[in-house]
C-alpha positions as CSV (number, residue, x, y, z in Angstrom):
1,M,63.8,227.0,19.9
2,R,61.4,229.9,19.9
3,A,58.5,227.7,21.2
4,A,60.7,226.4,24.0
5,R,61.6,230.0,25.1
6,D,58.2,231.5,24.9
7,P,55.3,229.0,24.3
8,D,52.6,231.6,24.9
9,R,54.0,233.8,22.1
10,F,54.4,230.8,19.8
11,L,50.9,229.7,20.3
12,R,49.6,233.2,20.0
13,E,51.3,233.7,16.6
14,N,50.0,230.4,15.2
15,Y,46.5,231.1,16.5
16,D,46.6,234.5,14.8
17,E,47.5,232.9,11.5
18,F,44.7,230.3,11.9
19,A,42.2,233.0,12.8
20,S,43.1,235.1,9.7
21,R,42.2,232.0,7.5
22,H,39.2,230.7,9.4
23,P,37.6,233.5,11.4
24,L,34.4,231.7,12.2
25,F,36.1,228.6,13.6
26,A,38.5,230.9,15.5
27,W,35.6,232.7,17.1
28,A,33.9,229.4,18.0
29,W,37.2,228.2,19.6
30,S,37.4,231.5,21.6
31,L,34.1,230.6,23.2
32,L,35.2,227.2,24.3
33,H,39.0,227.2,25.1
34,L,39.9,227.5,28.8
35,D,42.3,229.7,30.7
36,F,44.6,227.5,32.8
37,A,44.5,229.7,35.9
38,G,40.7,229.8,35.7
39,L,40.7,226.0,35.2
40,F,42.7,225.5,38.4
41,V,40.4,227.6,40.6
42,G,37.3,226.4,38.8
43,G,38.4,222.8,39.5
44,L,38.8,223.6,43.2
45,F,35.2,225.1,43.2
46,L,33.9,222.1,41.3
47,M,35.4,219.6,43.8
48,S,34.1,221.6,46.8
49,S,30.6,221.6,45.2
50,L,30.6,217.8,45.4
51,T,30.7,217.9,49.2
52,V,27.6,217.0,51.1
53,S,24.7,219.4,51.6
54,L,21.4,219.3,53.6
55,L,19.6,216.8,51.4
56,P,20.6,214.0,49.0
57,R,20.8,215.3,45.5
58,S,20.0,213.7,42.2
59,W,22.6,213.6,39.4
60,F,20.7,216.4,37.6
61,F,20.8,218.9,40.5
62,Q,24.3,217.9,41.5
63,G,25.4,218.6,37.9
64,I,23.8,222.0,37.9
65,V,25.3,222.9,41.2
66,S,28.8,221.7,40.1
67,G,28.5,223.5,36.8
68,I,27.6,226.8,38.3
69,N,30.3,226.6,41.0
70,A,32.9,225.7,38.5
71,V,32.1,228.8,36.4
72,I,32.3,231.0,39.5
73,G,35.7,229.5,40.4
74,Y,36.8,229.9,36.8
75,A,35.9,233.6,36.8
76,I,37.7,234.2,40.0
77,G,40.8,232.4,38.6
78,V,40.8,234.5,35.5
79,F,40.4,237.7,37.5
80,L,43.3,236.7,39.8
81,K,45.5,235.9,36.8
82,W,44.6,239.3,35.2
83,V,45.5,241.1,38.4
84,I,48.7,239.2,39.2
85,V,50.1,238.3,35.8
86,D,48.8,241.0,33.4
87,L,49.0,244.0,35.7
88,L,52.0,243.0,37.9
89,V,54.2,240.2,36.5
90,R,54.1,241.0,32.7
91,A,56.1,244.2,33.3
92,H,58.8,242.3,35.3
93,P,61.9,240.8,33.7
94,I,61.1,237.4,35.3
95,R,58.5,236.8,32.7
96,D,61.1,236.6,29.9
97,D,63.3,234.2,31.8
98,P,63.8,231.1,29.5
99,R,64.2,228.8,32.5
100,R,60.7,229.8,33.7
101,A,59.1,229.5,30.3
102,R,60.4,225.9,29.9
103,F,58.1,224.8,32.8
104,V,54.9,226.4,31.5
105,P,53.7,223.3,29.6
106,V,54.5,221.1,32.6
107,W,52.4,223.3,35.0
108,R,49.5,223.3,32.5
109,A,49.6,219.5,32.2
110,L,49.7,219.2,36.0
111,I,46.7,221.5,36.3
112,V,44.7,219.4,33.9
113,L,45.7,216.2,35.5
114,G,45.1,217.5,39.0
115,V,41.6,218.6,38.1
116,L,40.8,215.2,36.5
117,V,42.2,213.1,39.3
118,G,40.8,215.4,42.0
119,G,37.4,215.4,40.4
120,L,37.3,211.6,40.1
121,A,38.3,211.2,43.7
122,M,35.7,213.7,44.9
123,M,33.0,211.9,42.8
124,V,33.7,208.7,44.7
125,A,33.6,210.5,48.0
126,A,30.6,212.5,47.1
127,K,28.6,209.4,46.2
128,R,29.4,207.9,49.6
129,W,28.4,211.2,51.3
130,Q,25.1,211.2,49.4
131,D,24.4,207.7,50.5
132,D,25.2,208.6,54.1
133,V,22.6,211.4,54.0
134,R,20.1,209.1,52.4
135,A,20.7,206.7,55.3
136,L,20.0,209.5,57.8
137,M,16.6,209.9,56.2
138,D,15.8,206.2,55.9
139,M,16.2,206.3,52.1
140,P,17.9,203.6,49.9
141,P,21.3,204.2,48.3
142,G,21.3,206.2,45.1
143,S,21.9,204.9,41.6
144,N,25.5,204.4,40.3
145,L,24.5,206.4,37.2
146,W,25.3,209.4,39.4
147,Y,29.0,208.9,38.5
148,V,28.4,209.2,34.8
149,L,25.5,211.7,34.4
150,T,26.7,214.3,37.0
151,P,29.9,215.2,35.1
152,I,28.0,215.5,31.8
153,V,25.5,217.9,33.2
154,A,28.2,219.9,35.0
155,F,30.2,220.2,31.7
156,L,27.2,221.3,29.7
157,V,26.2,223.9,32.3
158,S,29.8,225.2,32.6
159,A,30.2,225.4,28.8
160,A,26.9,227.2,28.3
161,L,27.7,229.8,31.0
162,I,31.3,230.5,29.9
163,S,30.3,230.7,26.2
164,T,27.5,233.2,27.1
165,F,29.9,235.4,29.0
166,R,32.4,235.3,26.1
167,V,29.7,236.2,23.6
168,L,28.9,239.3,25.8
169,R,32.6,240.1,26.0
170,D,32.9,240.0,22.2
171,L,29.9,242.2,21.9
172,G,31.6,244.7,24.2
173,L,34.7,244.6,22.0
174,F,32.7,245.0,18.9
175,L,31.0,248.1,20.2
176,A,34.3,249.4,21.4
177,R,35.8,249.1,17.9
178,R,32.8,250.8,16.3
179,A,33.0,253.7,18.8
180,N,36.8,254.0,18.1
181,K,36.3,253.9,14.3
182,Y,33.2,256.0,13.8
183,L,33.0,258.2,16.9
184,R,36.7,258.7,17.2
185,V,36.6,257.7,20.9
186,P,40.1,256.9,22.1
187,Q,40.7,253.1,22.4
188,P,40.8,252.8,26.2
189,A,37.7,254.9,26.6
190,A,36.0,253.0,23.8
191,K,36.6,249.7,25.7
192,V,35.0,251.2,28.8
193,L,32.1,252.5,26.8
194,G,31.6,249.2,25.0
195,F,31.6,247.1,28.1
196,G,29.5,249.6,29.9
197,L,26.8,249.4,27.2
198,V,26.8,245.6,27.5
199,V,26.4,245.8,31.3
200,V,23.5,248.2,30.9
201,L,22.0,245.9,28.2
202,V,22.3,242.8,30.4
203,V,20.9,244.5,33.5
204,F,18.0,245.9,31.6
205,T,17.3,242.5,29.9
206,V,17.4,240.6,33.2
207,N,15.8,243.1,35.6
208,D,13.2,244.6,33.3
209,V,12.4,242.5,30.2
210,G,13.4,239.1,31.6
211,F,11.9,239.6,35.0
212,R,8.6,240.9,33.6
213,A,8.5,238.1,31.1
214,F,9.2,235.5,33.7
215,T,6.6,236.9,36.1
216,A,4.0,237.2,33.3
217,T,4.7,233.6,32.1
218,A,4.6,232.3,35.7
219,N,1.3,234.1,36.3
220,T,-0.2,232.7,33.2
221,L,0.8,229.1,33.9
222,A,-0.2,229.4,37.6
223,S,-3.5,231.0,36.7
224,S,-4.4,228.1,34.4
225,T,-3.5,225.7,37.2
226,N,-5.6,227.8,39.6
227,D,-8.7,227.3,37.3
228,Q,-8.5,223.5,37.4
229,E,-11.4,221.7,38.9
230,L,-10.6,218.1,40.0
231,A,-13.3,215.4,40.0
232,E,-12.0,214.0,43.3
233,F,-12.8,217.3,45.0
234,P,-16.5,218.1,44.3
235,Q,-18.3,221.2,45.5
236,P,-19.3,220.8,49.2
237,T,-23.0,220.7,50.0
238,E,-22.6,221.7,53.7
239,A,-23.5,225.3,54.5
240,W,-20.6,225.5,57.0
241,R,-18.1,225.3,54.1
242,S,-17.2,228.1,51.7
243,G,-18.0,227.4,48.1
244,S,-21.3,225.6,48.9
245,E,-24.7,226.8,47.6
246,G,-25.5,230.2,49.1
247,S,-21.9,230.9,50.0
248,A,-20.7,234.4,49.4
249,A,-17.4,232.9,48.3
250,Q,-18.4,231.2,45.1
251,W,-17.0,227.8,44.2
252,S,-15.6,229.0,40.8
253,G,-13.5,231.8,42.4
254,L,-11.9,229.7,45.2
255,G,-9.0,228.6,43.0
256,N,-7.6,225.1,42.7
257,E,-6.1,225.0,46.2
258,G,-9.2,226.6,47.8
259,R,-11.5,224.1,46.2
260,K,-9.3,221.2,47.6
261,F,-9.4,222.8,51.0
262,V,-13.1,223.3,51.4
263,S,-14.0,220.0,49.7
264,G,-11.5,217.9,51.5
265,G,-10.9,217.2,55.2
266,L,-13.1,215.3,57.7
267,R,-16.7,215.4,58.4
268,A,-18.2,214.7,61.9
269,A,-19.1,211.1,61.0
270,Q,-15.5,210.4,60.0
271,I,-14.1,212.1,63.1
272,A,-16.3,210.0,65.3
273,R,-14.5,206.8,64.1
274,F,-11.4,208.0,65.9
275,T,-12.8,209.2,69.3
276,T,-15.3,208.4,71.9
277,R,-16.0,212.0,72.8
278,P,-18.9,214.1,71.2
279,V,-18.0,215.5,67.8
280,T,-19.1,218.6,65.9
281,E,-19.0,219.4,62.2
282,P,-15.8,221.4,61.5
283,V,-16.1,224.6,59.6
284,R,-13.8,225.6,56.7
285,V,-13.8,229.2,55.4
286,Y,-11.8,230.2,52.4
287,V,-11.7,233.2,50.1
288,G,-10.0,232.9,46.8
289,L,-8.2,235.5,44.7
290,E,-10.9,235.5,42.1
291,N,-13.8,235.8,44.6
292,A,-13.3,239.6,44.7
293,D,-11.3,242.1,42.7
294,T,-9.4,243.9,45.6
295,P,-7.9,242.9,48.9
296,E,-10.5,245.1,50.7
297,D,-13.4,243.4,49.0
298,R,-11.9,239.9,49.8
299,I,-11.7,240.9,53.5
300,A,-15.3,242.1,53.4
301,L,-16.3,238.8,51.9
302,L,-14.3,237.0,54.6
303,H,-16.3,238.8,57.3
304,R,-19.6,237.7,55.6
305,E,-18.4,234.1,55.4
306,L,-17.4,234.0,59.1
307,A,-20.9,235.1,60.0
308,R,-22.7,232.9,57.5
309,T,-20.9,229.6,58.4
310,G,-21.0,230.2,62.2
311,A,-17.3,229.9,62.4
312,L,-17.0,232.0,65.5
313,D,-19.5,229.7,67.3
314,R,-16.9,226.9,67.3
315,R,-14.7,226.6,70.4
316,H,-11.6,227.0,68.4
317,V,-10.8,229.2,65.3
318,V,-7.5,228.4,63.5
319,V,-6.3,231.0,61.1
320,V,-4.1,229.5,58.3
321,P,-2.2,232.1,56.3
322,T,-1.5,230.3,53.0
323,T,1.5,229.8,50.8
324,G,1.8,231.6,47.5
325,S,-0.6,229.5,45.5
326,G,-3.2,229.4,48.4
327,W,-2.1,225.9,49.6
328,V,-3.1,224.8,53.1
329,N,-1.3,221.7,54.5
330,P,-4.1,219.0,54.5
331,T,-2.3,216.9,57.0
332,A,-2.1,219.8,59.5
333,A,-5.8,220.7,58.9
334,R,-6.9,217.1,59.6
335,A,-4.8,217.0,62.7
336,V,-6.5,220.1,64.2
337,E,-10.0,218.8,63.3
338,L,-9.2,215.5,64.9
339,M,-7.6,217.0,68.0
340,Y,-10.6,219.3,68.8
341,D,-13.2,216.7,67.8
342,G,-14.4,218.9,65.0
343,D,-15.3,221.8,67.3
344,V,-13.0,224.1,65.2
345,A,-13.2,226.5,62.2
346,L,-10.3,226.7,59.8
347,V,-10.0,230.1,58.0
348,A,-7.7,230.8,55.0
349,M,-7.4,233.3,52.2
350,Q,-5.5,233.2,48.9
351,Y,-3.2,236.1,47.9
352,S,-1.4,234.8,44.8
353,Y,-1.5,232.3,42.0
354,L,2.2,231.7,42.1
355,P,4.1,228.9,44.0
356,S,5.8,230.0,47.2
357,W,9.3,230.3,45.8
358,I,8.3,232.5,42.9
359,S,6.0,234.6,45.0
360,F,8.8,235.1,47.5
361,L,11.2,236.2,44.8
362,T,8.8,238.4,42.9
363,D,6.9,240.0,45.7
364,G,8.1,239.0,49.2
365,E,6.0,241.7,50.9
366,A,2.7,240.4,49.5
367,S,2.7,237.5,51.9
368,L,3.2,239.8,54.9
369,Q,0.5,242.2,53.8
370,S,-2.0,239.3,53.1
371,G,-1.3,237.7,56.5
372,K,-1.9,240.9,58.3
373,R,-5.2,241.6,56.6
374,L,-6.4,238.0,57.2
375,I,-5.4,237.8,60.9
376,D,-6.5,241.4,61.7
377,A,-9.9,240.7,60.2
378,V,-10.5,237.5,62.3
379,V,-9.1,239.2,65.4
380,A,-11.6,242.1,64.9
381,D,-14.6,239.7,64.6
382,V,-13.6,237.7,67.6
383,R,-13.1,240.7,69.8
384,A,-16.5,242.1,68.7
385,R,-18.2,239.2,70.5
386,P,-18.8,239.2,74.3
387,A,-15.8,237.8,76.2
388,P,-17.6,234.7,77.4
389,A,-18.7,233.8,73.8
390,R,-15.2,234.3,72.2
391,P,-13.6,231.2,70.7
392,K,-9.9,230.4,71.3
393,L,-8.0,232.0,68.4
394,L,-5.0,230.1,67.1
395,I,-2.5,230.7,64.2
396,M,-1.1,227.9,62.0
397,G,1.3,228.4,59.1
398,E,3.9,226.5,57.1
399,S,6.8,227.8,55.0
400,L,5.8,231.1,53.3
401,G,2.5,230.8,55.3
402,S,4.5,231.2,58.5
403,R,6.0,234.4,57.0
404,A,2.5,235.6,56.2
405,G,1.4,234.9,59.7
406,E,4.3,236.8,61.2
407,G,3.4,239.8,59.1
408,A,0.3,240.4,61.3
409,F,2.4,241.0,64.4
410,A,4.9,243.6,65.6
411,G,6.6,241.1,67.9
412,L,6.0,238.6,70.7
413,P,4.0,241.0,72.9
414,D,1.6,241.7,70.0
415,I,1.1,237.9,69.5
416,R,0.4,237.4,73.1
417,D,-2.1,240.2,73.1
418,K,-4.1,239.0,70.1
419,V,-4.2,235.2,70.0
420,D,-4.3,232.1,72.2
421,G,-1.5,230.1,70.5
422,V,0.7,229.8,67.5
423,V,2.3,226.9,65.5
424,W,4.7,227.7,62.7
425,L,6.4,225.0,60.6
426,G,9.5,225.4,58.5
427,P,9.9,229.1,58.9
428,P,12.2,230.8,56.3
429,Q,15.1,232.9,57.5
430,A,13.4,235.9,56.0
431,N,10.7,235.7,58.7
432,P,11.2,238.9,60.8
433,I,10.1,237.6,64.3
434,H,11.8,234.2,63.8
435,S,15.1,235.7,62.8
436,A,15.0,238.2,65.7
437,I,14.4,235.5,68.2
438,T,17.1,233.2,66.8
439,D,19.6,236.1,66.8
440,R,18.8,236.8,70.5
441,R,18.7,233.2,71.6
442,D,20.0,232.1,75.0
443,L,23.8,232.0,75.2
444,G,25.2,228.6,74.4
445,T,22.1,227.3,72.6
446,P,22.6,226.3,69.0
447,E,20.9,228.1,66.1
448,V,19.6,224.9,64.7
449,L,17.5,224.3,67.8
450,P,17.7,227.5,70.0
451,T,16.2,228.3,73.4
452,Y,14.9,231.8,74.0
453,T,14.5,233.2,77.5
454,D,14.6,229.6,78.8
455,G,11.4,228.7,76.8
456,L,9.3,231.2,78.8
457,I,7.3,232.4,75.8
458,V,8.4,230.7,72.6
459,R,9.9,227.2,72.1
460,F,11.6,225.4,69.2
461,T,11.5,221.7,68.3
462,D,13.0,219.6,65.5
463,G,10.0,217.3,65.6
464,Q,11.6,215.0,68.2
465,R,12.7,217.2,71.0
466,P,9.8,217.5,73.5
467,L,8.3,220.9,73.9
468,T,7.9,220.4,77.6
469,G,11.1,219.7,79.5
470,G,13.5,219.5,76.6
471,S,12.9,222.9,75.0
472,G,13.2,225.2,78.1
473,G,12.4,225.5,81.8
474,V,9.4,224.4,83.7
475,E,7.5,227.6,83.2
476,W,5.9,228.3,79.8
477,L,3.6,231.3,79.8
478,A,0.3,231.2,77.9
479,P,-0.3,231.7,75.1
480,H,2.2,229.2,73.8
481,I,4.2,229.9,70.6
482,V,6.0,227.0,68.8
483,Y,8.4,226.8,65.9
484,V,9.0,223.4,64.3
485,Q,12.2,223.3,62.1
486,H,14.2,220.3,60.8
487,P,18.0,220.6,60.7
488,S,17.8,219.3,57.1
489,D,15.1,221.8,55.9
490,P,16.7,224.1,53.3
491,V,13.7,226.4,53.5
492,V,14.7,227.2,57.0
493,W,18.4,227.7,56.4
494,W,18.6,229.2,52.9
495,S,19.9,232.8,52.9
496,P,21.8,235.0,50.4
497,E,24.3,235.5,53.3
498,L,25.5,231.9,52.7
499,M,27.5,233.3,49.7
500,L,30.1,235.1,51.9
501,R,29.4,234.3,55.5
502,Q,29.5,231.0,57.5
503,P,26.3,230.8,59.5
504,D,26.3,229.6,63.1
505,W,24.3,226.4,62.2
506,L,27.3,225.3,60.1
507,R,29.8,226.0,62.9
508,E,27.8,224.0,65.5
509,P,27.4,220.3,65.9
510,P,24.9,219.0,63.3
511,G,21.3,218.4,64.1
512,R,19.7,215.0,64.1
513,D,19.4,214.6,60.3
514,R,22.2,216.7,58.9
515,S,25.5,215.1,57.9
516,P,28.5,216.0,60.0
517,A,30.5,216.0,56.8
518,M,28.7,219.2,55.6
519,A,31.0,222.3,55.7
520,W,30.8,225.9,54.5
521,Y,32.5,227.1,51.3
522,P,32.1,230.7,49.9
523,F,29.6,230.7,47.0
524,V,29.5,226.9,46.9
525,T,27.3,226.3,49.9
526,F,24.8,228.9,48.7
527,W,24.3,227.1,45.4
528,Q,24.2,223.7,47.2
529,V,21.4,224.8,49.6
530,S,19.6,226.6,46.7
531,A,19.5,223.3,44.8
532,D,18.2,221.6,47.9
533,L,15.2,224.0,47.8
534,A,14.0,222.3,44.7
535,N,14.0,218.9,46.4
536,A,12.9,220.2,49.9
537,A,9.8,218.0,49.9
538,G,11.3,215.0,48.1
539,V,12.4,213.2,51.2
540,P,10.4,211.1,53.8
541,D,8.3,212.7,56.5
542,G,10.2,214.1,59.4
543,H,13.0,215.4,57.2
544,G,13.6,218.3,54.9
545,H,10.5,220.3,54.4
546,N,8.1,217.4,55.1
547,Y,6.7,217.9,58.6
548,G,4.2,215.0,58.5
549,T,2.4,214.7,61.8
550,A,4.5,217.3,63.7
551,M,1.5,219.5,63.9
552,V,-0.1,217.0,66.3
553,D,2.6,217.3,68.9
554,A,2.8,221.1,68.4
555,F,-0.9,221.7,69.0
556,A,-0.9,219.2,71.9
557,A,1.7,221.4,73.5
558,V,0.2,224.8,72.5
559,L,-3.5,224.3,73.4
560,P,-4.6,220.8,74.2
561,P,-8.2,219.9,75.0
562,A,-9.1,219.3,78.6
563,G,-7.8,216.1,80.0
564,W,-5.4,215.5,77.1
565,T,-2.8,212.8,77.6
566,P,0.2,211.5,75.5
567,A,-2.0,208.5,74.5
568,D,-4.4,211.0,72.9
569,T,-1.6,212.5,70.9
570,E,-0.7,209.1,69.5
571,R,-4.3,208.3,68.8
572,V,-4.7,211.5,66.8
573,R,-1.4,210.8,65.0
574,M,-2.6,207.4,63.9
575,A,-5.9,208.9,62.9
576,V,-4.2,211.5,60.7
577,M,-2.2,208.8,59.0
578,A,-5.2,206.5,58.6
579,S,-7.3,209.3,57.0
580,A,-4.6,210.5,54.6
581,A,-6.5,209.1,51.5
582,I,-9.3,211.7,52.0
583,D,-7.1,214.6,50.9
584,G,-4.8,212.8,48.4
585,A,-1.2,213.8,48.0
586,E,-0.1,216.4,50.5
587,K,1.8,218.6,48.0
């Protein structure tokens, strides 16, 4: 009779009796049992996390995304229950109505059943959506193990996060009891004090101890990778390459990515296989993080290398701000050398050991400062030469390298004043110039592929839209500036604002390789796109963050050699693909 009238009270009294006899088991159960209001909202978040995103996801990443989103929804549900039930309804006579209490077990059963049935239905739909995205990217369907492994990972992630939170909650209550008992702090104030101390402890651990430990560990691991010397990339013997005998930038200090860059690429004899025009030996200049102790010393070393290698005697100089670890896209580098028949110098400088995403999180301003130092140094050397003897100066950057490149300029007028052309691939939303142009795009043009001032100065392409004709009006003022961005590239579209605000690119019709089924959900979409970042390059060329031979079309539009034709563009594209084995894997 009593259980029928008030099931919550009956369960509470029995739980208290059990807890008094088995305190350890009771505490373990308190870490795992679920609140039904939290379960309902968490289930909705979990189901929405199974909706489609930019890229196809493996069962592992889908499980992580679903687990995190389920916990966020669970927390929101518990908070709403606390506000509505504990603060408002518990003081109202309706709570003691036996007719209402009789339906509590029924509602709880319906919540559990609804979450299970809804989750299973969404799993089936999600697998279909994933295969649709894979088809857009010319990938085969995924494994059916996705159905089994995704829920397991989601459950483990959710259980770990909820249990961690409850351990912290219990720590706060423990401190509150001690403050009340020994310091005579009133109970309400003691709870505030206890939870305040836990918050301070967590913030200190994450922001100070945890962040520093993460950065130090990442630096140590990245530094060991930076010191690797691969047998397939031997020290160059040509004087026009950094790291060679007599080079001011010593081979041992170039770093792993720098050694790949100066050792790889094409020589004149190899370029001659793909053209009937006269060819020149391309120059590659690189300064590693360990070549000098300070940024100023590395810039001084760069000046000496530019003079020693004769880089500025080439007809074209292409400055390549690197990503975090010093990586330069080898496909893009070969494309430039082939297009200009070797009459080109590629110039790059390392500023970090860390991969781009860690470098961006730990010190996002470092890339901007490094790009400014690098480009300003080369601009100064070019302008020091007589006007007739100056080479054409171009900027090329991908991902965080494009952010580094933008750091050298105050805006479009500054770019037009200093250089002869720019190509940026996969620019992150944090790029200041890219974001400003996108925000001020021509009315009616989509964010995914905008038009700015009718293409008069800067143009955008998704790798397929032509840069002449399709990207703006007839007139395109020199120097030309090009952004290449895929609709499915999470590097381009990731932003913290995805948590609470629907971006324009998700309101608009989808781009060529984004699923029309993708929609925006608060918090959920942010974690989906965040997970996509980890697999940004794990899709075929022309999708995600794989730009393949897009650099060929971009440079053919920005600054083509005299007499250039579409047939030449295709010839260089085929040559880039045929020579891929020279540099090994792109990333």
